[in-house]
C-alpha positions as CSV (number, residue, x, y, z in Angstrom):
1,M,0.0,0.0,0.0
2,K,1.3,3.4,-0.9
3,V,2.5,5.5,2.1
4,S,1.4,9.1,2.2
5,H,4.2,11.5,1.6
6,H,4.6,14.3,4.1
7,C,8.4,14.5,4.2
8,N,10.2,17.7,3.3
9,P,13.9,17.6,2.4
10,A,16.1,17.6,5.5
11,K,13.3,18.9,7.7
12,S,10.3,16.8,8.4
13,C,12.1,13.8,9.8
14,F,14.1,15.8,12.3
15,F,12.7,14.3,15.5
16,F,13.5,10.9,14.1
17,V,17.2,11.7,13.7
18,L,18.7,11.6,17.1
19,F,16.7,8.9,18.8
20,S,16.3,6.2,16.2
21,I,19.8,6.6,14.7
22,S,22.1,7.4,17.5
23,G,20.0,6.0,20.3
24,S,20.7,9.0,22.5
25,G,20.4,12.7,22.5
26,S,24.1,13.4,22.0
27,G,23.9,13.7,18.2
28,L,27.0,11.5,17.9
29,G,27.0,8.1,16.2
30,H,29.5,5.3,16.7
31,G,33.1,6.4,17.0
32,G,32.1,10.1,17.7
33,H,30.6,10.6,14.2
34,D,28.5,13.8,14.3
35,I,25.0,13.1,12.9
36,H,23.2,16.3,14.0
37,G,20.6,17.2,11.4
38,Q,21.0,13.9,9.4
39,L,18.1,11.6,8.8
40,V,20.5,8.6,8.6
41,P,24.1,8.2,9.8
42,C,25.5,7.2,6.5
43,F,24.8,7.0,2.7
44,F,26.5,4.5,0.4
45,I,26.2,4.9,-3.4
46,F,26.7,2.3,-6.1
47,G,26.3,3.2,-9.8
48,A,27.6,4.4,-13.1
49,S,28.4,7.8,-14.6
50,S,25.2,9.5,-13.4
51,F,26.4,8.9,-9.8
52,D,30.2,8.9,-10.3
53,N,31.9,11.7,-8.4
54,G,35.5,11.0,-9.3
55,N,36.2,7.3,-9.1
56,N,37.2,7.2,-12.8
57,N,39.5,10.2,-12.7
58,A,42.7,8.1,-12.3
59,L,41.6,5.2,-14.4
60,Q,42.7,4.5,-18.0
61,T,39.4,5.1,-19.6
62,L,37.5,7.4,-22.0
63,A,34.6,7.5,-19.5
64,K,35.9,10.4,-17.3
65,A,34.7,13.9,-16.8
66,N,37.5,15.6,-14.8
67,Y,38.0,18.5,-17.2
68,R,36.2,21.7,-18.1
69,P,33.4,22.5,-18.8
70,Y,32.2,19.7,-16.5
71,G,31.5,21.0,-13.0
72,I,31.1,24.6,-14.2
73,D,28.2,25.0,-11.8
74,F,29.4,22.7,-9.0
75,P,29.8,24.4,-5.6
76,A,33.6,23.8,-5.8
77,A,33.5,25.6,-9.2
78,G,35.4,23.1,-11.2
79,P,35.6,19.6,-12.6
80,T,35.5,16.8,-10.0
81,G,34.7,13.8,-12.2
82,R,30.9,14.3,-12.1
83,F,29.3,13.9,-15.5
84,S,27.2,17.1,-15.3
85,N,27.5,20.8,-15.1
86,G,26.8,20.7,-11.4
87,R,25.5,18.3,-8.7
88,S,24.4,14.8,-9.4
89,I,21.2,13.2,-8.3
90,V,22.9,11.6,-5.2
91,D,24.6,14.8,-4.3
92,I,21.2,16.5,-4.0
93,I,19.7,13.5,-2.1
94,S,22.6,13.7,0.3
95,E,21.6,17.4,0.9
96,F,18.0,16.3,1.5
97,L,19.2,13.7,4.0
98,G,20.9,16.4,6.0
99,F,24.6,15.8,5.2
100,D,26.8,18.8,5.5
101,D,29.2,17.6,2.9
102,Y,28.9,15.5,-0.2
103,I,29.6,11.8,0.1
104,P,33.3,11.2,-0.8
105,S,34.3,9.0,-3.7
106,F,35.9,5.6,-2.8
107,A,39.1,6.8,-4.7
108,S,39.4,9.8,-2.4
109,T,39.1,7.6,0.8
110,V,41.9,5.2,-0.1
111,G,44.9,6.0,2.2
112,S,43.3,9.2,3.4
113,G,41.6,10.5,6.5
114,E,38.2,10.9,4.8
115,D,35.2,10.3,7.1
116,I,34.0,7.0,5.8
117,L,31.5,6.7,8.6
118,K,29.2,9.1,6.8
119,G,29.3,6.9,3.6
120,V,31.2,6.3,0.4
121,N,30.4,6.7,-3.3
122,Y,31.6,3.7,-5.4
123,A,30.0,4.7,-8.7
124,S,32.1,4.3,-11.8
125,G,31.3,5.8,-15.3
126,G,30.9,3.1,-18.0
127,S,30.2,0.3,-15.5
128,G,27.4,-2.1,-15.4
129,I,25.8,-5.1,-13.7
130,R,27.7,-7.4,-16.1
131,P,31.5,-7.4,-15.7
132,E,32.2,-7.0,-19.4
133,T,29.9,-4.0,-19.9
134,G,31.8,-0.9,-21.0
135,Q,35.1,-2.6,-21.5
136,H,35.6,-1.0,-25.0
137,A,36.0,2.4,-23.3
138,G,38.7,1.2,-20.9
139,A,38.9,0.6,-17.2
140,R,35.8,0.9,-15.0
141,I,34.5,-0.6,-11.8
142,S,31.6,-3.0,-12.3
143,M,29.0,-3.7,-9.6
144,D,31.0,-6.7,-8.5
145,G,34.1,-4.5,-8.2
146,Q,32.1,-1.8,-6.3
147,L,31.0,-4.5,-3.8
148,Q,34.6,-5.5,-3.3
149,N,35.5,-1.9,-2.6
150,H,32.6,-1.7,-0.1
151,Q,34.2,-4.7,1.7
152,T,37.4,-2.6,2.1
153,T,35.4,0.3,3.5
154,I,33.5,-2.0,5.9
155,S,36.8,-3.5,7.2
156,N,38.0,0.1,7.9
157,I,34.7,1.0,9.6
158,I,35.1,-2.1,11.9
159,K,38.6,-0.8,12.8
160,R,37.2,2.7,13.5
161,L,34.6,1.1,15.8
162,G,37.3,-0.7,17.9
163,Q,37.0,-4.0,16.0
164,N,33.4,-4.3,17.1
165,E,31.7,-6.2,14.2
166,S,28.3,-6.1,16.0
167,A,28.4,-2.4,16.3
168,A,29.4,-2.0,12.7
169,K,26.5,-4.2,11.6
170,D,24.1,-2.2,13.6
171,Y,25.5,1.0,12.2
172,L,25.3,-0.2,8.6
173,N,21.7,-1.4,9.0
174,K,20.7,2.2,9.5
175,C,22.3,3.6,6.4
176,I,20.7,4.4,3.1
177,Y,22.1,2.7,0.0
178,A,21.5,4.1,-3.5
179,V,22.0,1.7,-6.3
180,G,21.7,2.7,-9.9
181,L,23.2,0.4,-12.6
182,G,21.9,-1.1,-15.8
183,T,22.1,1.9,-18.2
184,N,25.5,0.8,-19.7
185,D,24.4,-2.8,-19.9
186,Y,22.2,-1.5,-22.7
187,T,24.0,1.4,-24.3
188,S,27.5,0.0,-23.8
189,N,26.8,-3.7,-24.3
190,Y,23.5,-5.0,-25.7
191,Y,23.1,-2.2,-28.3
192,L,26.7,-2.4,-29.5
193,P,26.4,-5.7,-31.4
194,L,29.7,-5.4,-33.2
195,L,31.5,-5.3,-29.8
196,Y,29.3,-7.5,-27.6
197,S,27.4,-10.7,-28.3
198,T,24.5,-10.3,-25.8
199,S,22.0,-9.1,-28.4
200,R,22.7,-12.2,-30.5
201,V,22.3,-14.5,-27.5
202,Y,19.3,-12.9,-25.8
203,T,16.0,-11.4,-26.9
204,P,15.2,-8.1,-25.0
205,D,13.0,-10.0,-22.6
206,Q,15.6,-12.7,-21.9
207,Y,18.3,-10.0,-21.4
208,A,16.2,-8.1,-18.9
209,R,15.6,-11.4,-17.0
210,V,19.3,-12.4,-16.9
211,L,20.3,-8.9,-15.9
212,A,17.7,-8.8,-13.1
213,Q,18.9,-12.2,-11.9
214,Q,22.5,-11.1,-11.7
215,Y,21.5,-7.8,-10.1
216,S,19.4,-9.7,-7.5
217,R,22.4,-11.8,-6.5
218,Q,24.5,-8.6,-6.1
219,L,21.8,-6.9,-4.0
220,Q,21.5,-9.9,-1.8
221,T,25.2,-9.8,-1.3
222,L,24.9,-6.2,-0.2
223,Y,22.2,-7.3,2.2
224,T,23.7,-10.6,3.5
225,N,27.4,-9.8,3.6
226,Y,27.5,-6.1,4.1
227,G,24.5,-5.2,6.3
228,A,22.4,-3.2,3.9
229,R,18.7,-2.9,4.9
230,K,17.5,0.3,3.4
231,V,18.1,0.3,-0.4
232,A,16.8,2.7,-3.1
233,L,17.0,1.0,-6.4
234,F,17.0,3.5,-9.3
235,G,15.4,2.4,-12.5
236,L,16.6,3.4,-16.0
237,A,15.7,6.6,-17.8
238,P,14.3,6.5,-21.4
239,L,17.8,6.0,-22.9
240,G,16.4,6.1,-26.4
241,C,15.7,9.8,-26.0
242,A,19.3,10.9,-25.3
243,P,20.8,13.0,-28.1
244,S,23.7,10.6,-28.6
245,V,21.5,7.6,-28.9
246,V,19.1,9.4,-31.3
247,A,22.1,10.6,-33.4
248,S,23.7,7.1,-33.5
249,N,20.4,5.3,-34.4
250,G,18.6,7.9,-36.5
251,G,15.4,7.9,-34.5
252,D,12.5,5.6,-35.3
253,A,10.9,5.3,-38.7
254,N,7.5,6.1,-37.2
255,G,8.6,9.7,-36.7
256,S,9.2,9.4,-32.9
257,A,11.8,11.8,-31.6
258,C,13.3,8.9,-29.6
259,V,14.5,5.4,-30.4
260,D,11.5,3.5,-29.3
261,Y,12.8,0.0,-29.4
262,I,15.6,0.9,-27.0
263,N,13.0,2.5,-24.6
264,D,10.8,-0.5,-24.9
265,A,13.7,-2.8,-23.9
266,V,14.5,-0.5,-21.0
267,Q,10.9,-0.6,-19.8
268,I,11.1,-4.4,-19.7
269,F,14.1,-4.2,-17.4
270,N,12.4,-1.6,-15.2
271,G,9.4,-3.9,-14.8
272,R,11.8,-6.6,-13.6
273,L,13.3,-4.2,-11.1
274,K,9.9,-3.4,-9.6
275,M,9.2,-7.1,-9.3
276,L,12.6,-7.6,-7.8
277,V,11.8,-5.0,-5.0
278,D,8.8,-7.1,-4.0
279,E,10.8,-10.3,-4.1
280,L,13.6,-8.9,-1.9
281,N,11.3,-7.3,0.6
282,G,9.3,-10.5,0.8
283,N,12.3,-12.9,1.2
284,L,14.8,-10.9,3.2
285,T,14.2,-10.2,6.9
286,D,14.0,-6.5,7.7
287,A,14.8,-5.5,4.1
288,K,13.3,-2.3,2.8
289,F,14.0,-1.9,-0.9
290,V,12.3,0.8,-2.8
291,Y,12.1,1.3,-6.6
292,V,12.7,4.8,-8.0
293,N,10.8,5.2,-11.3
294,V,13.3,7.4,-13.1
295,Y,11.7,6.6,-16.5
296,N,8.4,8.2,-15.6
297,M,10.0,11.2,-13.9
298,V,12.1,11.9,-16.9
299,S,9.2,11.4,-19.3
300,E,7.2,13.9,-17.5
301,A,10.0,16.4,-16.7
302,I,11.0,16.7,-20.3
303,T,7.6,18.4,-20.9
304,Y,8.1,21.0,-18.2
305,P,8.0,24.5,-19.8
306,S,11.1,25.4,-17.8
307,F,13.1,23.2,-20.1
308,K,13.5,25.0,-23.4
309,V,15.9,22.6,-25.1
310,V,15.3,18.8,-24.6
311,D,16.9,17.3,-27.7
312,A,20.4,18.8,-27.7
313,P,23.3,19.1,-25.3
314,C,24.3,22.3,-23.5
315,C,28.0,21.7,-24.0
316,P,29.7,21.2,-27.5
317,V,30.2,17.6,-28.4
318,G,31.6,16.0,-31.5
319,R,30.1,14.3,-34.6
320,N,26.7,15.9,-34.5
321,Y,25.9,14.6,-31.0
322,S,26.9,11.0,-31.8
323,L,29.7,11.3,-29.3
324,I,28.7,11.6,-25.7
325,L,31.1,13.8,-23.7
326,C,31.7,17.5,-23.9
327,N,34.7,18.7,-25.9
328,R,37.5,19.8,-23.6
329,N,37.6,23.4,-22.5
330,Q,34.9,24.6,-24.8
331,T,32.2,27.1,-23.7
332,P,28.8,25.6,-22.9
333,C,25.5,27.3,-23.2
334,P,24.8,30.2,-20.8
335,N,21.2,29.2,-20.0
336,R,22.1,25.8,-18.5
337,D,18.9,25.5,-16.4
338,E,16.9,25.5,-19.6
339,Y,18.7,22.5,-21.0
340,F,17.5,19.0,-20.2
341,Y,20.8,17.4,-21.2
342,W,24.2,18.6,-20.2
343,D,26.2,16.6,-22.7
344,A,24.8,14.2,-25.3
345,F,23.8,11.6,-22.8
346,H,23.9,12.9,-19.2
347,F,21.4,15.2,-17.6
348,S,21.9,18.8,-16.6
349,E,21.9,19.7,-12.9
350,A,18.4,21.1,-13.4
351,T,17.1,17.7,-14.5
352,N,19.0,16.0,-11.7
353,L,17.3,18.2,-9.3
354,V,13.8,17.2,-10.6
355,I,14.7,13.5,-10.2
356,A,16.3,13.9,-6.8
357,R,13.3,15.9,-5.4
358,R,10.8,13.3,-6.7
359,S,12.8,10.4,-5.5
360,F,13.0,11.9,-2.0
361,N,9.5,13.3,-1.9
362,A,7.3,11.4,-4.4
363,Q,5.0,13.8,-6.2
364,S,3.1,11.1,-8.0
365,P,2.0,7.6,-7.0
366,T,4.2,6.2,-9.8
367,D,7.4,8.1,-8.7
368,T,8.6,5.5,-6.2
369,Y,7.4,2.1,-4.9
370,P,6.4,1.2,-2.3
371,F,7.4,4.5,-0.8
372,D,9.9,7.3,-1.3
373,I,13.4,7.8,0.1
374,C,12.3,10.1,2.9
375,Q,10.0,7.4,4.2
376,L,12.8,4.9,3.7
377,A,15.0,7.0,6.0
378,K,12.2,7.1,8.6
379,T,11.6,3.4,8.7
């Protein structure tokens, strides 16, 4: 049953914060971690380029965004490795959850004094559920690799908590986990038939099924081995509408502005994800998985009058949009809030803000299932 949505970002759940997270009125979590004003003590992020905040910067890959004009509107005023002009969806959600700082990338926590108790971002541009996804572009960290990196973080958290594994488990049970992969399993695998065999092996329905099965195993590992209980599972956007996808595929013969057969395949997978949420919640004790319906949010948001340009990137890209990333050091459009897409594939900060708001506080019964991220934080 749909839960009513009365949460407001970083405000309405305030009385829940100190007592159900820290268990006291001190505002300090385990190990002296200050959680005043946070709805949860920690936020862990798994995903691909739309969530990546710098994990690909040092990798040998074409999938990196650590150069201008990326980050032109980010608070730090410069490129960080985020694939947008500003904040990502998970950056904005971390603000709504009450975090003072953005969640650090795993790459930045290795051998550093970063506060891993507040969470870590493992997302890697070009990565997928399947290990081979995106390999043509170079190095990337697949979901399996991100889970391995999370194990490293957990080992360090246990050390921070005085080798108390029970305390670490209790702490991790209270965190929010955002997981958003699958995009590249289509755009950088299934729909690149000259480089990958999956489209010759599987029909779209079969591929969605095997992807969901592998994803299920990975999510159950996150639950069983690593203590995740509150998981927001982000569905895929209408990938067939991205400028690079339209440019590469020529649009549909029926006159659609998008590549409908790609969107149809994406929706099969999204349907599997929603069913997966029911399965995991039904089979795993104390599990609270929610599905975030990015597809519907994007399909509605693209009609908002505030977005004046919805079929072209804000920054200059090569080959008439068929390439994805911004050209280095070129000047982007000045009216960035009016552009739906930042480059030829990734959303602008304005679009990310719409998705983040509706993920956190559902505006429609179809935005999230069975409830939104604010309710997930309160449970």
